[in-house]
N, C-alpha and C positions, 0 to 999 in steps of 0.2 A: 476240300472240306466235305465231310459226310453230310448226307441228307438229314440225319438226326440232329446234328449240331446246328445246321441252318434252320431247321424247324424250331429248335429250342430258342435260338436267338430271336427268331421272328415272334414267338409267343411272349418272350421277355419284353421285347420292344413294344408289343401290342398292349401288354399289361401296364407298362409305364405310361402309355398314352391314354388308356381307357380308365384305369382305376381311379386316378385323381378326379376325373370328370364325374365318375359315379359317386365319389365321396362328396364332391361339391354339390351334386344334385341332392344327395341325401341330407346334407346339412341345410341346404336351401329349403327342403321340405319341412324339416324340423323348425327352422326359423319362421317359416310361414305359419306353421301350426301355433307356435307360442305367441306370435304377433297377432293371432286371432282373438286374443284375450278380450272378453266382453263382460258385461255385468248387468244385473237387475237389482233394484232395491226390493228386497224380500219383505222387510218390515223396517220400522224405525231403528231397530237394533240389529239388523242383519243385512249384509250385502252379499249377494250370490255372484261368485265369479265362475266363468267357464271358458274353456279353450279346447282346441282340437288336439287329438292324440294320434300322431302319425309316425311311421317309421320307428315304432317302439323297440325294434330289435337293435337300433343304434343308440337308444337313450337308456341311461342307467336310472336317472330320476329327474323329476321336475321340482323346482323350488319356487314357491309363491312368495313374493316379497312385497313389502309395504312400507310407506313412509308418510308422515303427515307434514303439514306446511312448516313446522318448526324443526324438522329433522333434515340433516344433510345427506345421510346415508339410508339406504333401504335395509330393512331387517326381514329375515326369513320368518314367515308365520306358518308355513306348512311345507313339508317335504312329501312328495308322492313318488313311490317306487313304480317305475314304468312297467316292470315285469308283472306287477300285481294288477295292472289295469289293462283290460282287454277291450274296453269300449272305445268308440271313435271320438268321444268327447269326455272331457274331465271337468269336474266342478268342485267348488269348495265354498262354503258359507262362512264368511268372516263375521264373528260376533262383535258387535259394538258395545263397549263397556262404559263409554262416556255418554253424558246426556247432551241434548241439544242437537243442532245441525252440524254435521262434520263431513269433511271430504278428505279422501286419502288418494295417494298415488300408488298404483299396483303394477307389478311386473312379474313375468314368469321366465325363469332361466331353465335351460335344459343342460343337464350334465351327460355328456356322451360317453360311451364305453371306451372310446379312443383317448379319453382324457381331456378333450376340449369342453369348454363351457360356452354355450350360446346364450347371449342376453336378449330377452324379448323387448318389444316396444312397450313403454309404460302407458297407462291410461289413468284418468281420474274417475273416481266413483264416490258417490255420496249417499246419505240416507234421506235425501229429499225426494219427494214424489209430487209431481204437478198433474192436475187434471186439466187438459186442454179441450175446450169446446169450440170447434169451428162452427160459427153460428149458422142457423137456418138449415136448408136442405135443397137438393136438386139445383135448379137455376133461379132460386129466389132472389128478388131484387135485381133483376137484369135490366139493362138499359138498351133499348132498341135503337136502330138507325145507324147510319154510317159513323157518326161520332160516338156511338156506344162502344165500338171496338170489340164487340162480342163479350162485354163485361157482365158478370153477375157476381153479386156479393158472396153468395153461397160457395161458388166454385173457387173464388179468389181466396177466401179465408180457409177453405179446405187445403189448398196448396200451401198457404201460410202455416197452418197447423202442422202439416206433415214436415215442412221445413224446420219449424220451431222444435218439434220433437227430436229431429235428427241433430240439430245444432246444440240443443241442451245436453244431449248425451255425449256427443263426440267432443265438443269443445269444453264442456263444463262439468261433466260427470253427474248430470241430473237426469233421473228417470221421469218419464211422463206416460200418461194414458190418454188417448183421444176418445171423446164421446162418439165420434164417427170417423171412419177412414175412407168412405166412399161418398157418392152423391147423396145417398139416403142415410137416415138414422132410425134405429129401432131400439127402444128401451121398454122392457116389461110388456112386449107385445104391441106397443103403440109405435106407429111408423109415420115419419114425415109430418104431413098436415094434421093427422090425428094426434100425434105427439105434441106438436107445438100449439095446436088449437085448444087443448084442454089439459095437457099433462106436461107442460114445458118445464115445470120445476124438477122433473126427473133428470133433466140434463145436469142441473146443479147437484141434485141428490147423489148422482153417480160418484161425485168427489168423496162423499162420506163413505160410500160402499167400498171404495178401494183404499181408504185410509190416506187420502191425499193431504198434503200440507197447504195447498193453495189451489183454487179454482180460477181459471182464466178463460173467459169467453171472448173469442176473436171476432171482430166486426169491422166493417167500414161504414161510414156515416152518411146521412142524408139530412134533408131540411124540409121545412114546410113547403107546400106548393107555392111556386113563384116567390120564394123568399127574396128579399132585398130588391125586388123589382126585376129579377132575372127569371128566365124559364127554369123550371124545377131542376132539370138535369144539365143546365148550362150556367152553373154558379161560377163566380169569379174566384181566382186564386186566394183572394183575401179572406174567404170563408174557411179555407182549408187549415185545419189544426187538429191535433190529437186530443181526445177527451177520454178520461178514465172515470168510470163510475164504480164506487165501492159498495159492497153490501154492509150490513150493520156490524158484523164481526170485524171485517177488514177496516172499517172506519175508526175502530178503537184499537187497532193493532199497528204499532209503529213500524214493524218490519214490513207489513203490507203497504203502509203509506209510503215508506221509503221506496219500495219496488215500484209503486204507481208513479211516484215523482220521477224516478229514473227512466221508466218506460216512456213517460210523456216527454221528458227532456231529450231522450235519445231519438224518438220519432220526430220531434220538432226539428232536430238537426238534419235527419235524413231527408225530410220533406223539403226543407229549405235548400239543402245542398243539391237536391234533384230538381230545383227550380219549380217546386210545387207549392210553395208558400211564400208569403211576403215577409214573414218574420220567423226567426228560429227561437224566439222567446217562449218559454213555458212557465206558467205561474204555479210554482210548487206550493204545497200546503203543509200544515202541521196538525197533529192530533188536537181536536177541539176547535179548529178553525176552518173546517171543510164546509164549503157552501153547497147548497142544493141546486141540482140541475134544473134549468128552465129552458123553454124553447128560445127565449130571447138570447140567452148565453150561447146556446147551440148554434143559432143561425147568424150570430153577429159576425160582421166583417172587421170589427175593430177590437174584439176581446181575444186575448191569447188563449191557447189551450190550457186546461187545468184538470184537477181531480175533484170529483163531485160525489154526492150521494143522491138518491131519489127514493122517496117513500110513497106508498099507496095505502089503500084501506087495510091491507093485510100485512103491512110491514114493508119490506123491500118491494119497490114497484115492479121490477123485472123478475119474471118467474124463475129464470135461471139463477139469479142471485138469491132469491128467496129460498129456492131449493137447497143451495149450498149452505145458506145460513142456518136453516132448520137442521141440516145434517152436521152442523158444527164446524164447517169449513169456511174460512175467510175467502171471499171471492171478489172478482172484478170483471167488468166489461171493458175491453180496450177497443176504442174507435180509432183506427190507425190513420184515417184521413177521410175526406168526403168524396165518395164515388159520384156525387152529383157535380163534380168538377171534371170537365172533359179531359183535361191534361192528366189528372190522376188516373182515370180509366185507361188512357193510352199508355202511360208508363207502366201500369200494373200488367197490362197485356203484352207489351212489346219490349220490356226491359227487365232487369233483375231487381226491380223495386220490391217485390215480395220477399226476396231473400234478404234485402237490406232491412226491411221491417222485421223479419225474423231475427236477424243478428241483433237489432236494437232491443227487441224483447228479451232475448236470451241473456244478453250482457247485463241487463237490468235485473233480471230474476236472479242470476248467479251472484251478483254483487250484493243484492238484498239479503241473501242467505249467508253472506260473509265470505264468499269464495272469491 
């Protein structure tokens, strides 16, 4: 056999082994690109979709598909020719023609030049936007000592807020903006103590600036000094319960009341299942029958968690809720549990309690908006 024939056979065999692998690699790259589909709520009438654009030499076109909860099949809403797009990322804004809160399921398919069609992973996306306020700043409301477990309310609710933002988007298709993403917070040039000391309403006002549908301020609770005859930060499990405080707008909004009830019920279940509460009961409320918060209710070891309001000389007592109310956004403070209970501090610092609280909040928010 001549050397030329041997060389040709070798090249042919090499191509058989290598080319499929290259094809698989290219298809895997395209699949990864269309699976990167993500979204932002641009406005109440616009959802912005975006995904990576890779290996365009292998792609003929991309098809963006959509379906709502009543539809069995996806429908194409946009076709994008790959040859006309040279950027590394592609985007498309879906115009929402219906009123109210809606959520859709989206997907991107890639039509390859070899005739194959690769289907992307679908995601949920809605026109809801939440303003999440992780309360306080730096290491505010920390508990010292060995049984403090390194706990501070500020850092705990920051972790909670970041987790809630991620959970809302990935699991429920809900966008959110945080008032802070680090230990410190700055709004309109006011930072940390200067902000909370005299301009705390700006935290709630931020919800109006971004066009949010709901403002939620995340906290953990405490009590009066030496409440119930126990040291201040060594309260019994029987005091531990979630409390939700609504601003004046939310108090008259049945959707918000429903969300507050569901958050409270979900958190009560989490705390009880984690061994952090004596009861999983939560007293839900109805519009027109919401009670006012008092120290006695807060510190009680025999009253269940519930939904309240609290007023001061200038309207809503809490500045963050007052700021949201003035901005025209219904808002609530969510007290997830009492950090004055040692077992709560320990679980928050040494287990996945924060993620469970986040899941409880997110599920309630999503169901409240009808998803």
